[in-house]
C-alpha positions in Angstrom: -7.5 77.6 4.0 -10.4 75.1 3.8 -9.2 74.2 0.3 -5.7 73.6 1.6 -7.0 71.3 4.4 -9.2 69.4 1.9 -6.2 68.9 -0.5 -4.0 67.8 2.4 -6.6 65.3 3.7 -7.1 64.0 0.2 -3.4 63.5 -0.4 -3.0 61.8 3.0 -5.9 59.4 2.2 -4.4 58.7 -1.1 -1.0 57.8 0.4 -2.7 55.5 3.0 -4.7 53.8 0.3 -1.6 53.4 -1.9 0.3 52.0 1.0 -2.5 49.6 1.9 -2.8 48.3 -1.6 0.9 47.9 -1.8 1.0 45.9 1.4 -1.8 43.6 0.2 0.1 43.0 -3.0 3.3 42.1 -1.2 1.5 39.2 0.6 1.4 36.4 -2.0 -0.7 33.5 -0.9 1.3 30.2 -1.0 0.8 26.7 0.1 1.9 26.1 3.7 5.0 24.0 4.4 4.2 20.7 6.1 6.8 19.0 8.3 6.0 15.5 9.6 8.0 14.3 12.5 7.9 10.6 13.3 9.0 9.6 16.8 10.1 6.1 17.6 12.3 4.4 20.1 15.4 2.4 19.4 13.3 -0.8 18.8 11.4 1.0 16.1 8.2 1.3 18.1 6.2 4.4 17.3 5.7 6.7 20.3 2.4 8.5 20.8 1.8 11.4 23.2 5.4 12.7 23.0 5.9 16.5 22.8 7.9 17.6 19.7 9.4 21.1 20.0 10.4 23.3 17.0 13.3 25.8 17.1 15.0 28.0 14.5 18.8 28.4 14.4 19.0 31.0 17.1 16.6 29.5 19.6 18.1 26.0 19.0 21.6 27.3 20.0 20.0 28.8 23.1 18.2 25.5 23.8 21.5 23.5 23.7 22.7 25.7 26.5 19.4 25.9 28.4 16.8 23.1 27.8 14.0 25.3 29.3 14.3 27.7 26.3 10.8 28.2 24.9 10.2 26.6 21.5 8.6 28.3 18.5 6.0 25.6 18.4 5.0 22.4 20.3 3.0 19.5 18.9 2.2 16.2 20.5 2.6 13.0 18.5 -0.5 11.0 17.6 -1.1 7.3 18.1 1.1 6.7 15.0 4.0 8.6 16.5 3.6 11.5 14.2 3.6 15.2 14.9 2.6 17.4 11.9 3.7 21.0 11.8 1.9 23.3 9.3 3.9 26.5 8.6 2.0 29.2 6.8 4.3 30.8 4.2 3.3 34.4 5.0 4.2 33.9 8.7 7.3 31.7 8.6 8.9 32.5 5.3 8.8 36.3 4.9 11.4 37.4 2.4 12.9 34.0 2.2 12.3 30.7 0.4 13.7 28.4 3.1 14.6 28.3 6.8 16.5 26.1 9.1 14.4 24.4 11.8 15.3 21.7 14.4 12.7 19.5 16.0 13.4 18.1 19.5 12.0 15.5 21.9 13.1 16.2 25.4 13.0 14.0 28.6 13.8 16.1 31.7 14.5 14.4 35.0 15.3 17.6 36.8 16.7 21.0 36.0 20.2 19.7 35.6 19.5 16.2 34.4 17.9 15.8 31.0 18.2 14.0 27.7 17.1 15.1 24.3 17.0 13.9 20.7 16.7 16.1 17.6 16.4 16.1 13.8 15.8 18.8 11.2 17.4 20.8 8.5 16.3 23.1 5.7 12.5 23.6 5.3 11.4 25.1 2.0 8.3 27.3 1.7 5.3 25.5 0.4 7.0 22.1 0.5 6.4 18.9 2.5 9.2 17.5 4.6 9.6 14.5 6.8 12.1 13.7 9.6 12.4 10.8 12.0 13.5 11.1 15.6 14.7 7.9 17.2 14.9 8.0 21.0 15.6 5.6 23.9 12.1 6.2 25.4 9.9 3.1 25.9 6.6 2.8 24.2 3.6 4.3 26.0 2.1 1.7 28.3 5.5 -0.1 28.7 6.8 2.9 30.7 3.7 2.8 32.9 4.1 -0.9 33.4 7.7 -0.5 34.4 6.8 2.2 36.9 4.1 0.1 38.4 6.4 -2.9 38.8 9.1 -0.6 40.3 6.5 0.8 42.8 5.4 -2.7 43.7 9.0 -3.9 44.2 9.7 -0.9 46.5 6.6 -1.7 48.5 7.6 -5.3 48.9 11.0 -4.3 49.9 9.6 -1.8 52.5 7.4 -4.6 53.9 10.4 -6.9 54.2 12.4 -4.3 56.0 9.6 -3.8 58.4 9.6 -7.5 59.6 12.3 -7.2 62.3 10.7 -4.0 63.6 7.4 -5.8 63.9 8.9 -8.5 66.1 9.8 -5.9 68.6 6.4 -4.3 68.8 3.1 -5.4 70.2 0.3 -6.7 68.1 -1.6 -3.5 68.6 1.2 -1.4 67.2 1.6 -3.7 64.2 -2.1 -3.3 63.4 -1.9 0.5 63.5 1.1 0.6 61.1 0.4 -2.1 58.5 -3.4 -1.7 58.0 -3.2 1.6 56.0 -0.4 0.1 53.8 -2.5 -2.8 52.9 -5.4 -0.5 52.0 -3.2 1.6 49.7 -1.9 -1.5 47.9 -5.4 -2.9 47.3 -6.5 -0.1 44.9 -3.8 -0.3 42.2 -3.8 -4.1 42.3 -7.4 -4.8 41.6 -6.5 -5.6 38.0 -4.4 -8.6 39.0 -5.6 -11.0 41.7 -2.5 -13.2 41.4 -0.4 -10.3 42.6 -2.7 -9.5 45.5 -2.6 -12.9 47.1 1.1 -12.8 48.3 0.7 -9.2 49.4 -2.2 -10.1 51.7 -0.6 -12.9 53.5 0.5 -10.6 56.3 -0.9 -11.9 59.6 -0.8 -8.5 61.3 -2.9 -6.9 58.6 -5.7 -9.3 59.1 -5.6 -9.1 62.9 -7.3 -5.7 62.9 -10.6 -7.2 64.1 -10.8 -10.0 66.7 -9.1 -13.3 67.5 -12.0 -15.1 65.9 -11.4 -13.3 62.7 -7.8 -14.4 62.8 -8.9 -18.0 62.9 -11.2 -17.4 60.0 -8.5 -15.8 57.8 -6.0 -18.6 58.5 -8.6 -21.2 57.5 -9.4 -19.7 54.1 -8.8 -23.0 52.3 -11.5 -24.9 54.1 -13.9 -22.0 53.6 -13.7 -22.6 49.8 -14.7 -26.2 50.3 -17.9 -25.2 52.2 -18.5 -22.2 49.8 -21.8 -20.6 50.7 -22.1 -21.1 54.5 -19.0 -19.2 55.6 -19.8 -16.3 53.3 -23.2 -15.8 54.7 -22.0 -15.9 58.3 -19.3 -13.3 57.6 -21.4 -10.9 55.4 -22.1 -8.4 58.2 -18.4 -8.0 58.9 -17.4 -4.9 56.8 -13.7 -5.2 57.3 -13.6 -8.7 55.8 -15.7 -7.8 52.7 -12.8 -7.3 50.3 -11.2 -10.6 51.2 -14.5 -12.5 50.9 -15.5 -10.8 47.6 -12.3 -12.2 46.1 -13.3 -15.6 47.3 -16.7 -15.3 45.7 -15.2 -14.1 42.4 -12.8 -17.0 42.3 -15.8 -19.4 42.8 -17.7 -17.7 40.0 -14.7 -18.0 37.6 -14.3 -21.7 38.2 -17.9 -22.7 37.9 -18.6 -21.4 34.4 -15.4 -22.9 33.1 -16.5 -26.4 34.1 -20.0 -25.9 32.7 -19.0 -24.4 29.4 -16.2 -26.9 28.5 -18.5 -29.1 26.4 -20.1 -26.3 24.3 -16.6 -24.7 23.7 -15.3 -27.8 22.1 -18.5 -28.3 20.0 -19.1 -24.8 18.7 -15.8 -22.8 18.7 -13.6 -25.4 17.0 -15.7 -25.4 13.7 -15.6 -21.5 13.8 -11.8 -21.5 14.0 -11.5 -23.6 10.9 -13.6 -21.1 8.9 -12.1 -17.9 10.4 -10.2 -15.5 8.2 -6.4 -15.2 8.9 -6.9 -11.4 8.4 -8.3 -8.7 10.6 -10.3 -6.3 8.3 -12.7 -3.5 9.3 -14.4 -1.3 6.8 -11.9 -2.0 4.1 -8.9 -1.4 6.3 -6.5 -4.4 6.9 -5.5 -4.1 10.6 -3.3 -7.1 10.8 -2.9 -10.9 10.9 -5.1 -13.1 13.1 -2.6 -15.9 12.5 1.0 -14.7 12.7 2.4 -17.9 11.4 1.2 -17.3 7.8 4.1 -17.2 5.2 2.2 -16.8 1.9 -0.8 -14.5 1.4 -3.1 -13.0 -1.2 -5.3 -10.1 -0.1 -9.0 -10.2 -0.8 -10.7 -7.6 -3.0 -12.3 -5.7 -0.1 -9.0 -4.3 1.2 -8.7 -0.6 0.4 -5.8 0.2 2.7 -3.2 -1.5 5.0 -3.0 0.0 8.5 0.2 1.1 10.1 2.3 -1.8 11.4 -0.3 -4.3 10.1 2.5 -6.8 9.2 5.1 -5.6 11.6 7.8 -8.3 12.1 5.6 -10.8 10.3 6.8 -14.2 9.0 5.5 -13.4 5.5 7.6 -14.6 2.5 5.3 -13.6 -0.3 2.2 -11.4 -0.6 0.0 -10.5 -3.5 -1.6 -7.1 -2.9 -5.1 -6.9 -4.3 -6.4 -4.7 -7.1 -8.3 -1.9 -5.3 -5.7 -1.4 -2.7 -4.8 2.3 -2.6 -2.5 2.9 0.4 0.1 1.1 2.5 0.5 2.6 6.0 3.5 3.6 8.2 5.7 0.6 9.0 3.1 -1.7 7.5 5.7 -4.4 6.6 8.7 -3.1 8.6 11.1 -5.8 9.9 9.4 -8.6 8.0 12.8 -10.0 7.4 11.7 -13.1 5.4 9.7 -11.2 2.9 11.0 -12.0 -0.6 8.2 -11.1 -3.0 5.5 -8.3 -3.1 3.1 -7.9 -6.0 1.9 -4.3 -6.3 -1.5 -3.5 -8.0 -2.2 -0.7 -10.5 -4.6 0.9 -8.0 -1.8 1.7 -5.4 -1.2 5.4 -4.8 0.6 5.7 -1.5 3.5 3.8 0.2 3.8 5.2 3.7 7.0 6.1 5.6 9.1 3.1 6.7 6.6 0.8 5.0 9.2 -1.9 4.0 12.1 -0.8 6.2 14.5 -3.6 7.3 12.9 -6.2 4.9 16.3 -7.6 4.3 15.2 -10.4 2.0 13.3 -8.2 -0.4 15.5 -7.9 -3.5 13.2 -6.9 -6.3 10.3 -4.4 -6.5 8.2 -3.5 -9.6 6.1 -0.4 -9.2 5.7 0.2 -12.9 2.0 -0.5 -12.9 1.1 1.7 -9.9 0.0 5.3 -9.8 2.4 6.3 -7.0 3.5 9.9 -7.1 5.7 9.9 -4.0 7.8 7.3 -2.4 7.8 8.3 1.3 10.6 8.7 3.7 12.5 5.6 4.7 10.0 3.4 2.7 12.7 0.9 1.5 15.5 1.8 3.9 18.0 -0.9 4.6 16.2 -3.6 2.6 18.0 -6.1 0.5 16.8 -4.3 -2.6 18.9 -4.9 -5.7 16.5 -3.9 -8.4 13.5 -1.5 -8.6 11.3 -0.4 -11.5 9.8 3.1 -10.9 6.4 4.1 -12.2 6.1 6.9 -14.8 3.7 8.8 -12.4 6.5 9.3 -9.8 7.2 12.9 -8.9 9.2 12.7 -5.6 11.5 10.3 -3.8 11.5 11.4 -0.1 14.4 11.4 2.4 16.3 8.2 3.0 13.8 6.2 0.9 16.5 3.8 -0.3 19.3 4.4 2.2 21.8 1.5 2.6 20.0 -0.8 0.1 21.8 -3.1 -2.4 20.7 -1.4 -5.6 23.1 -1.7 -8.5 21.4 0.4 -11.2 18.9 3.3 -10.8 16.8 4.5 -13.7 14.6 7.3 -12.5 11.4 8.3 -14.6 11.6 11.4 -16.8 8.9 13.3 -14.8 10.6 13.0 -11.4 11.0 16.4 -9.8 12.8 15.8 -6.5 15.3 13.4 -5.0 15.1 13.9 -1.2 17.9 14.2 1.4 20.0 11.1 1.7 17.6 9.2 -0.6 20.3 6.9 -2.0 23.0 7.5 0.6 25.5 4.7 1.3 24.5 2.3 -1.4 27.9 0.7 -1.8 26.8 -1.5 -4.7 25.4 1.3 -6.9 27.3 1.6 -10.2 25.1 3.7 -12.5 22.2 6.2 -12.2 20.0 7.7 -14.8 18.5 11.1 -13.7 15.9 13.3 -15.5 17.2 16.4 -17.1 14.2 18.3 -15.6 15.0 17.4 -12.0 14.3 20.4 -9.7 16.1 19.2 -6.6 18.8 16.7 -5.7 18.8 16.8 -1.9 21.4 17.0 0.8 23.8 14.0 0.5 21.4 12.3 -1.9 24.1 10.0 -3.3 26.7 10.5 -0.5 29.2 7.6 -0.1 28.0 5.7 -3.1 31.5 4.5 -3.5 31.2 2.5 -6.7 29.1 5.0 -8.6 30.9 5.4 -12.0 28.4 6.7 -14.4 25.5 9.2 -14.4 23.4 9.7 -17.5 20.2 11.7 -18.2 16.8 11.3 -19.8 14.2 13.8 -21.0 14.4 17.5 -21.6 14.7 20.4 -19.2 11.5 22.4 -19.0 12.7 24.6 -16.2 16.1 26.0 -15.1 15.4 26.5 -11.4 16.9 23.3 -10.0 19.3 23.1 -7.1 22.0 20.6 -6.3 22.1 20.5 -2.5 25.1 20.4 -0.2 27.1 17.1 -0.4 24.9 15.6 -3.0 27.7 13.5 -4.5 30.1 13.6 -1.5 32.5 10.7 -1.3 31.5 9.1 -4.7 35.0 7.8 -5.0 34.6 6.0 -8.3 33.0 8.9 -10.2 35.4 10.1 -12.9 33.3 12.4 -15.1 29.9 14.1 -14.5 27.6 16.3 -16.5 25.0 18.1 -14.5 21.3 18.1 -15.4 20.2 20.9 -17.8 17.7 22.1 -15.2 20.3 22.9 -12.4 20.6 26.6 -11.6 22.5 26.5 -8.3 25.1 24.2 -6.6 25.2 24.0 -2.8 28.2 23.6 -0.5 30.7 20.9 -1.1 28.7 18.9 -3.7 31.8 16.9 -4.8 34.0 16.8 -1.8 36.1 13.6 -1.4 35.3 12.5 -5.0 38.9 11.3 -5.3 38.7 10.1 -8.9 36.7 12.9 -10.4 38.6 14.6 -13.3 36.0 16.6 -15.1 32.8 18.4 -14.3 30.6 19.8 -17.1 28.2 22.6 -16.1 25.3 23.4 -18.4 24.3 27.0 -19.4 21.5 26.9 -16.7 24.1 27.2 -13.9 24.1 30.7 -12.3 25.5 30.2 -8.8 28.1 27.9 -7.2 28.2 27.7 -3.4 31.2 27.5 -1.1 33.6 24.7 -2.2 30.9 23.8 -4.7 33.3 22.3 -7.3 36.1 21.3 -4.9 37.1 17.7 -4.4 40.3 18.1 -2.4 42.0 16.1 -5.1 43.7 17.0 -8.5 41.3 17.7 -11.4 41.8 18.1 -15.1 39.0 20.3 -16.2 35.9 22.4 -15.4 33.7 23.0 -18.4 31.2 25.9 -18.5 28.7 25.8 -21.3 26.9 29.0 -20.4 27.5 32.4 -22.0 27.2 34.0 -18.6 29.7 33.3 -15.9 28.2 31.9 -12.7 28.4 33.7 -9.4 31.1 32.1 -7.2 31.1 31.5 -3.4 34.1 31.1 -1.2 36.5 28.5 -2.5 34.1 27.4 -5.2 36.9 26.1 -7.4 39.4 23.4 -6.6 42.8 24.5 -5.2 44.7 26.3 -7.9 47.5 23.7 -8.0 44.8 20.9 -8.3 43.2 22.3 -11.5 44.6 22.1 -15.0 42.1 24.3 -17.0 38.8 26.0 -17.1 37.0 25.8 -20.4 34.4 28.4 -21.5 32.4 29.1 -24.8 34.3 30.8 -27.6 34.0 34.6 -27.6 33.2 35.1 -24.0 36.6 35.4 -22.4 36.1 39.0 -21.5 32.7 38.3 -19.9 34.2 35.6 -17.6 37.3 37.6 -16.7 35.2 40.6 -15.7 32.8 38.4 -13.6 35.7 36.5 -11.9 38.1 39.4 -11.4 38.3 38.6 -7.7 39.8 35.3 -8.5 43.0 36.2 -10.4 44.7 32.9 -9.8 42.1 31.1 -11.9 42.0 33.6 -14.8 45.2 32.2 -16.1 43.6 28.8 -16.4 40.6 29.9 -18.6 40.6 28.5 -22.1 38.0 29.0 -24.9 36.5 25.9 -26.4 38.0 25.3 -29.8 
C-alpha cells in the first residue's frame, strides 16, 4: 500500500514537472512591440499632457457606442506630443503574430456631448509602429489663456450689468456687494498690471473706507508726482496697501529704465553684433535666435537638432555639420522656402515629420548617411522630386513620402520594410525599383500612384516570409504588368483593386497564400502566372471574376496538383494552362 502511494506521488510529481517544463518552453521571449502615438492639433502644434487610450477591436466597438468604455491602456503624451506604448509579446500577442489596436484622444464636455479622434491598425509582435492623431484641440497654454480671457470677459460683463442696479441702491449696499468681487479679481490678475487698472476704476469698490480715502483714490495722479510723501502717510491704512504697492512698483520700474539707458546703448549693442544666430546647449541646437536667417551652416559642436528647432523658418539653404547624428520631430516642418539641405555622413536619425510641408524641397541626397530608418511622415507633402537612399536603409516608415512629387524610386537592396501609405498618392511616380528580399510592403503603400507604369527588382531573396499588405497597389491605374518580389509569401486583401490597366500578374514560387480579392482588379485581365510547384491557398474571391480572366498559367507537370488544391473553384479549373 505504501509502495502504491509512493508510486502515485512520484507519477503525479512527474506530471507536474513535465507540465511546468512544457509551459516554460511555450513562452518564447520576444522583443516588445512599441507603438508611438504623436498627437497634434490641426495647426500641426504638438500637444503634451493629452491622454491617449488604447482599445482592441472589441472594446473599440464598445467605445464608439459608449465613450466611457474602459481602455486597455492609457498613456499621457510628453512635451513632444508623444505617447509611447510598449506591448510585451507574451502578454499581448499570445498565439498570434499581430493584433488590431485603435488609439483614441477624447474630449468630453459632458456624458452626452463629447468629441474624439482616433488612429490605429495592425500592430505586429516585436515591431515598432507609429501613428499620428490630429485633433482640433488647442496647444497647452493656449487653452488656459483662452479660458482666462473668457473668464475676464464674463466678469467685465457682470460688472456692466450691475451698473443700473447700483444706481438704485445706497452707497453702503454697493460697498457690501462689490468689495468681494474686486478681491477675487485681484488674485488672478497679478501677472498683468495693465489689465488690473481698468478693473479697479470702480468708485464704489474704493469707498469701503472713509470719505477722505475716496478723495485720495481719485487723486492718484498727483500722488505719483509727490511720490514719497503720500505713500508714507497712507502706510498704516491696510485696505489701501494693494493699491499703493502698485504705485510703488510702477515708480521702481520707471526709475531704473532712466538710469540704465546709457549703459544699455554702450554695452549691449556690441554684444548683439557678436552674438550667435543659433541657440545651442550641450551640443543640442534648440532653435534660431534670429528668425530672419535664410542661409545657414551649422557649427561642428552640434550633435542633434531639437524638435521644432526650425519650425516655420525662413531658411532657404542649410549645411548640416559633420558630427550631427539626429534630427528631431518636426525640426524643419513648414519651412516652406527650404530648397537645399546638405546631409552629413554622421547622420543616423531623421525624426517623424522632420521635413513635412517643406514644399520647395525638391532633391534630397542621403547616400552618404548611416540612416537605417526614415521615420513616419518625415518628407510628407514636400515638393520632393528626387531622392537618393543610403545603402544602410532598412525601413521606410508610414506616410514617409505621402503626396510628394517623386518621379522615380530606387530602393536599396537591403531594405526590409515599406511602411503603411509610405508612397501613397504620388501622382507623378512612374517607376519603382524594389528589393527582391523585401519582407513587408505595407497597407496602401503605393495606393493611388496613378502614373506608376513599371516595377523592377534588385538583389536576391534571402527569405521567403514577406507579406504584401491590403491595398498595397490599389488604384495604380497605369500599371499593366507586375512581377512580385521573390520574398513574398502572402498577399493581403484587395492588393490590386481598381488597377484598371493591369493585364498580367506573375507570382513567384514563394507565394503560399492569397487573401480575399487578393488578385482581383474589377477589370478584365489576360493572365495570372504561378511559378511555384505548390498551389497557393486561396481566400474568398481571390481570383478576378471568371468572365474577366482569360487564363491561369502553371508550371508544366503540376496540373493535377493545382486541380486538387483548387477543387472548390471549379469555374477556374477550366482556365488552367501548363507553361509550354
